[in-house]
N, C-alpha and C positions, 0 to 999 in steps of 0.2 A: 562765433565771436572771434575777432582778430585782435591779438594783443602782442606785447613784447615780453618774452619769458626767458628766464635762465633755468637750465636743467642741470642738476647735479647728480652724481652717483658716488657712493661710498667706496673708497679704495683702501686697501690695507697698508698700514705704515709699518715697515720693518725696523725693529729696534731690538738689537741683541741684548741690551741691558734691561729691557722691560719684558718680563715673562708673560704679560697679558697682551692680548690682541687689541690693537688700537686701529681706528680708521679715521679718515679725514674726507671731507667732501671735495670732489673734483668736478669742475665745470666741464660739461660735455656739449652744451649748446647755449648760445646766446643770440637770439634772433626772433623773428616774427613767428607767431604761434597761433594756430586755429583750433578752437575747441567747440564741441557741440553744446547747445543750450537745450535743456528740456523745454519743449513747447509749453508745458504747464507753467513754467517760470518766466514766460515772456508775454507781455501785453503791449499793444500799440494802438495808436489812433485808428479806428476803423474807417475814417474818412481818407486815409492814406493808402495808396496802392503800392505794395512793396516792389512790384516790378518796375515802377517808374522811379529811377534812382534819385533824381533831384527831390521829389516829394518825400521819398523814404528817408533820405539823409536829414531833411529838416524836421520831419514829423517826430512827435514824442514817442519814446520807447522806454519801457521799464523792465529791468531784469531783476529777478528775485533770487537771492542766494542765501545760504545759511553759513555763518562763520563762527568760529569759536571766540570766546571773549578775549583770549590771549592774542589771537591774530588781529582782532579789532584794536586792542590797546596798543599793539606793537606796530601797527601800520602807520608809517610816517606821514602819510597823506591825510589821515583822519584827525580831526580835532575834537577831543573829548575832555570835559572837565572832570575833576575828581568826584563830585557829587553824582555826575551822570554815570561814571564807571561803577560807583557804589550801587546805584539803582539797577544797572544792568546785571550786577552780581545777584541782587535780590530777585530779579526776574528769572534768572537761570536756576537759582536754588528753589524758588517757589513752584516752578513748573516741573520739577523732577518727579513729583508724585503722580502727575498726569501722563507720564510717558508710556505706561503700560496700558492705558485706556484705549479701547477701540473707538476711533473717531470717524465721523462721516467725512465724505469728500469735501463738503462745505466747510466743516471745521478745520480740515487740513489746509484748505486754501487760506483760511483766516488766521491760522496759528502763527505766532511770532517766535516760537521756540520749538526746536526739533532735534532730538537726539544729542543734547548737550551743546547745540549751536543756536545762535540768535539770528533772526531774519535781518538781512541787509537789502535795501531797495536802491537801485541805481537808475536814475533818469538820464537818458541821452537824447539830445536834440535841442530844438529851439524852445524857449520857455518864456511865457508871457508873464511879466512881473510888473504890477501896477500900471498896466497899459503900455509898457515898454517891452519889446521883443528882445530877449537875450539870445543871440544866435550861437548855436553849437555849444551848449553847456552840459556839464556833468554835475548832477546833484545826487548826493548820497544820504540816505536816512537809515538809521538803525532802530530796530524795535518799533518802527512807525511812530517814533517819539522824538528822537534827537537828530538834528541836522549836523552831520559830521564832515560834509564836504560840499563846497559850492564854488565851482571854478569853470573856466573855459575847458573844453574838451582837450585833455593832454595829448591825445593821439592825433588831433586835428581832423582825421578822417572819421567817418561813421564806421565803428567797428562791427556793427551788427548786420548780419545778412539773413534774410528770410527767404526760404525756397519752398515751393509747394507745386505739385503737378496739378492740383485742383484746389480752388478756394471757395469758401462760403461767400456769396455775394453781399451779405450784410456785414459780417464780422471781419471779412478778409482773411480769416484764419484758414490754415490748410485743412483739407478733407482727405482722409485715408482713401487710397485707390480702391480698396475692397469694401468701402462703406456702402456702395451701391448694391452689393449682394447680401448685405447683412440680413434683411428680412427674408430673402429666399433661403439662405442657409438656415435661419431659425425655423422656417416652415419645414424644411427637410429634416432637421433634427427632431422636431415634434412628431412628424410622421413615423420616423424610425422608432422613437421611444414608445409611441402608441402601439405599434406593432408588437414590440417586446412585451408591453404590459398585457396586451390581449393574449399573447402566447402563454404568459405566466398564468393568467386566469383560466385559460383552457386546460392547462396541465393540472391545475389544482383549483377547481371552481369553488366559489362560495356555496354554502348549502343551507337549506331550510331544515329546522329541527324543532320539535315541541319544546316548550319552556321547561327548564330543569331536566332535560332528557339525559344529559351526561352528568356524572358526578363532578367532573372537573370542567371548568369554563373553557379551557384550551386543551385539545387532544392532539398529540403529535402522532403522525402516521409513519409507519415503517413496515417492511415486509414481515408477515407473521404476527403483527401487533394484535393483541387481544384488547378490545375496547369494552370497558364496563359502562353500563348505563343503568338507570334507575330501575329497581325491582317493580314489577307490575306493568311495565311498559314493554310489551313483548312483540312490538312491530318495528323491526329495524328499517322497514321500507318507509317509515315516517321521515327518514332523513332523505331529503330531496335535493340533489345537486341543481344548481342554477346554471343552465346551459349558456355558454359564451361562444358566439360565432367568430371564427377566425377571419381576419381581414387580410387583404393582399394589396398593400399600397405601392407595389413595385412600379406600376405605370406612373403614378404621381411622382414618386421619387426620381424616376428616370426623366420625367418632364422637368422637374426642378433642377436636376443635374445639367440638362441641356440649357435651361434658362440661365443658370449661374455662369456657365461657360460663355454664352452669348453676351451677357451683360458685362462680365469682367474681362472677356477676351483671353481667358486662361483655359486652355483645352488640355485633355489628358496627354495628347501626343507631345506637348511641350516638355514633359518630364519623361518621355520615352515609353509611356503606356500606350497600349493598343486602343484604337477607336472601338467603341461598342457599336455593333451593327455593321452592316455593309456600307462602306464609303467609297465613292469613286475617286480616282486620282485627281480629277478636277475639283471635287469638293474639298479634299485635303489641301490642295494647292491654294484654294481661296482662303481657307482657314489660316494657313501659314502666312500668307500675305497680310491678312488682317492682324495677326499677332505681331508681325514684324513692324507694321505701321504704327500700332499702339505703343509698342516698346520704343520705337524710334522717337515718337513724339515726347514720351516721358524723358528719355535720355537727352534730347535736345533742350527741353525745358531746364533740366538740371545743369547742363553745360552752360546755357545762356545766362540763367539767373543765379546760379550757384558757383560753378567752377571759375567762370570768367570774373565774377565779382571778387572771389577769393584771391585770384591772381592779382587783380588791380589793388586790392587792399594790402596784400603783402608787399607789392612793389612800392606803393606809396608810403607804407610804414617804414620800410627799410630806408627810403629816401629821407624821411623826416628824422629818423633816429640816428642815421650815420652822416648827417649833414656836416660838411666841413672836413670829412676824412676821405682818404683814398686807400685802395688796396690793390695789390698786384695779383693777377690770376693768369692762368694759361688757357688759351682757347684753341680749338682746332680750326686750322685754315688750310684747305687743300691737303688734308691728310697729315699736316704737321702741327705740332704744338708751338704756338707763338705767344709771347708775353703780351699782356694788355693791362692798362691801368683803368680801374673803375673809380670814378669820382662823381661829384655832384652833377657834372654835365651829362654823364651817362645815365645816372639814376633818375635825373629829372627830365629825361627826354620825353617827347610827346609820342607815346606808344599807343597803338591800336591793337587790342587783343581780339583775335578771331578764333572761331572754332569751326570745325567741319561737321555738318550734321550727317547722320547715318546714311541718308539717301545720296548725298553728294559724294561720299566716300565710295559707295557702290558704283555710282555713275562714273567717277574718275577711273576706277579700275577697269570698267568696261570700255571706256574711251581709250585708255592707254593700250589695252589689248588690241583694239582696232588699229591704233597708230603704229603699234609694233609690227603688225602685218604689212603696213605700208612701207615702213623702214626696211623690212626684209626684202620687199619687192624692189625698192629703190636701190638697195645694196648690190643688186645684180648689174647695175649700170656703172661702168668705171668713171664716167663723168660726174655722176651725182654722188657716188660713194665717198669721194674725197671731200665733199662739202658738208657731210653729216657729222655732227659731234656725238659719237657713240658713247663716250663717257658720260655726257650730260643725260643721254637717254637712260643709261643704267642707273644713274643717281636719281632721276625722276621716278623710275620704277621702284627703287628701294624706298624712297620717301612715301610713295603711295602705299606700299606694303607696311609702313609704320616704322621704318628704321630712321633713327636720328644720326646726325653726323656721318653721312654716307662717304665722306672723304677717307675714312679709316679703312675702307675696303680697297683703296687704290694706292699704289706706290707712285713715285715721281715718273712723269711721262718720259718714255724713251725716244720720242720723236721719230719713231719708225713709220714708214708709209704703210697704209693698210694693204693686206694681202687678200686678194679676192678668192673666195672659195671656188672650188671647181664646179659646183652645181648650184650656185646662187646662195643667198642668205646674207647675214651680217658679215662684213669683212673681218679678217683676223688681224690683230695688231692695231696700231694707230693710237 
């Protein structure tokens, strides 16, 4: 969820005349802010695909939060009448007695009061009212009873971002990546528990005994224990242990372990553990490539549908909130700090945000390595060496390695001609 937030911290106020320690709030941040939403507190139209931005921005989305009565009353954007406040006070007092009760998941979803706070529902998106579509509205309801806000979206942009590597085809909600191995892991757990139960029965099996054989219903066993039984029953062999055959589910457990790794793409060697059994180098290499491919796919999905959307939202929110104002900053230009003015023309520019997927980064590194060998070979020719911009080559290499603002590594050019090394390679100087 993207919003505009002010963050404060308490600082100590020095006052020699006051013996008590006093503090005051000090603003440390005033700007765009991104916070996570519990998936259980977000619902949206299942006909809308979150990855399609235009549909997602227009579609209806509801966020559920719990706020204290004081924060609701003091919110200047909320409109509450005195009788509504009185009724909300009654709701909070009346539900205190149910706070300690154990509630089912269904009851928790339906509850409007939780730990001293009242439910607040916020609807974001287009809203159909009496056959008329109200575009980009914010509607707020408290305790599922009182409408306390009905206005155009104050942020203008859609502040809600939904990211998932896998989605349910019907509800469009995200599916955990490990959901596919849930049944396999459950079966593995049952096999291990069954083995432990059988071992316990084998160590201390149940026994047949005549009715009223022992004086006590339950007899505790220990070394040297003297067991008393009914007089007249002089045949201890009447106590017959029930044999329990041990089971060995190791093969089934190993099969389930392999199946879990195959389905999830998570293998023991990802955490540095040794592979069970003999594995060839080719088999291990194929597994590593599969792991890398799956991980890259998930990371690319997060970057494309999450990080890029966040950057866009933050940029648009800063543009809207700081409209009409300008600020002076310093930016790095060819290794030097130069002043620049950031105003509406800069904030409102038509920017295209891109990301590099994991495969393209690896490809760029390999290609640059090959290009570097060509430049080294070309550097041996006096005619070509003077035509090559070696500083640009170094900057490109640093950027591929992940360094920002590569100009900081270089000082002002001395305009000295390149000196050819005696045995070939990149010229020195220049």
